[in-house]
C-alpha positions as CSV (number, residue, x, y, z in Angstrom):
1,M,-33.0,60.3,13.0
2,L,-30.0,58.0,12.0
3,W,-29.3,55.2,9.5
4,A,-28.5,52.0,11.4
5,H,-27.4,53.7,14.6
6,D,-24.5,55.3,12.8
7,H,-23.8,58.3,15.1
8,W,-20.6,59.1,13.3
9,S,-22.4,60.0,10.0
10,M,-24.7,62.9,9.1
11,P,-28.3,62.3,10.4
12,I,-30.8,61.2,7.7
13,G,-33.5,63.4,9.2
14,L,-35.2,64.9,12.2
15,T,-37.6,63.2,14.6
16,E,-40.4,65.6,15.1
17,S,-42.3,63.7,17.8
18,I,-41.8,60.4,19.7
19,D,-44.4,59.1,22.1
20,V,-45.6,55.9,23.7
21,I,-49.0,55.1,22.4
22,D,-50.8,51.9,23.5
23,G,-47.5,50.6,24.9
24,K,-45.7,51.1,21.6
25,L,-43.1,53.7,20.8
26,V,-44.3,55.8,17.8
27,A,-42.1,58.3,16.1
28,E,-42.8,60.9,13.3
29,G,-40.1,62.7,11.4
30,V,-38.9,64.1,8.1
31,F,-36.0,62.8,6.0
32,A,-33.2,65.3,5.1
33,P,-33.4,66.7,1.5
34,E,-31.1,65.1,-1.2
35,E,-28.8,68.1,-1.3
36,V,-28.2,67.8,2.5
37,N,-27.8,64.1,2.7
38,P,-28.3,61.9,-0.4
39,L,-28.4,58.7,1.8
40,A,-31.5,60.1,3.5
41,Q,-33.4,60.0,0.3
42,Q,-32.2,56.5,-0.5
43,V,-33.5,55.4,2.9
44,R,-36.8,57.2,2.3
45,R,-37.3,55.6,-1.1
46,A,-36.4,52.1,0.4
47,Y,-38.9,52.8,3.2
48,E,-41.7,53.8,0.8
49,A,-41.0,50.8,-1.4
50,G,-41.3,48.5,1.7
51,I,-37.7,47.4,1.5
52,V,-36.6,49.0,4.8
53,T,-39.4,48.4,7.3
54,A,-37.6,48.3,10.6
55,T,-36.8,51.0,13.1
56,S,-34.8,50.9,16.3
57,V,-33.8,53.1,19.2
58,G,-30.5,53.7,20.8
59,F,-30.6,54.2,24.6
60,I,-28.7,54.1,27.9
61,V,-30.2,51.7,30.5
62,K,-30.8,53.6,33.7
63,E,-32.6,51.0,35.8
64,M,-33.2,47.2,35.5
65,I,-35.2,44.7,37.5
66,G,-33.8,41.3,36.6
67,N,-33.6,41.2,32.9
68,E,-36.3,43.9,32.4
69,I,-35.3,47.4,31.6
70,T,-37.5,49.7,33.6
71,K,-35.9,53.1,32.9
72,A,-33.8,54.2,30.0
73,E,-32.6,57.4,28.4
74,L,-33.5,57.7,24.7
75,L,-30.5,58.8,22.6
76,E,-31.6,58.3,19.0
77,F,-34.1,56.8,16.6
78,S,-32.9,54.8,13.6
79,F,-34.1,53.2,10.4
80,V,-32.3,49.8,10.3
81,P,-32.1,46.9,7.8
82,V,-32.5,44.3,10.6
83,P,-33.5,45.0,14.1
84,A,-31.1,43.8,16.8
85,N,-33.9,42.8,19.2
86,P,-35.1,39.3,18.4
87,A,-38.6,40.1,19.8
88,V,-38.9,42.9,17.2
89,A,-37.9,40.6,14.4
90,D,-40.6,38.1,15.5
91,L,-43.2,40.9,15.5
92,M,-42.2,41.9,12.0
93,K,-42.5,38.4,10.8
94,Q,-45.9,38.0,12.4
95,R,-47.1,41.3,10.9
96,N,-46.0,40.2,7.4
97,M,-47.9,37.0,7.8
98,D,-51.2,38.7,8.8
């Protein structure tokens, strides 16, 4: 589990499970303790306060049909301040309006 896809820095935690449930990628994990990575606990507190609400995955495209990714290799899961995928940003806005 990384902060903002930063693969050069210490991970902020461990992903314990990641599955596709009802067409959505669902991950569960634990944040690293403060003494291991203080940033992890900052991200955890921001997440619990509702300040950081987005997550994202890093992947390698293995197969595409047109513009649609049909196969990919998952590399990592990150908490992010702003998702790069515009569709995710739209979903977040919609969820906040409901």
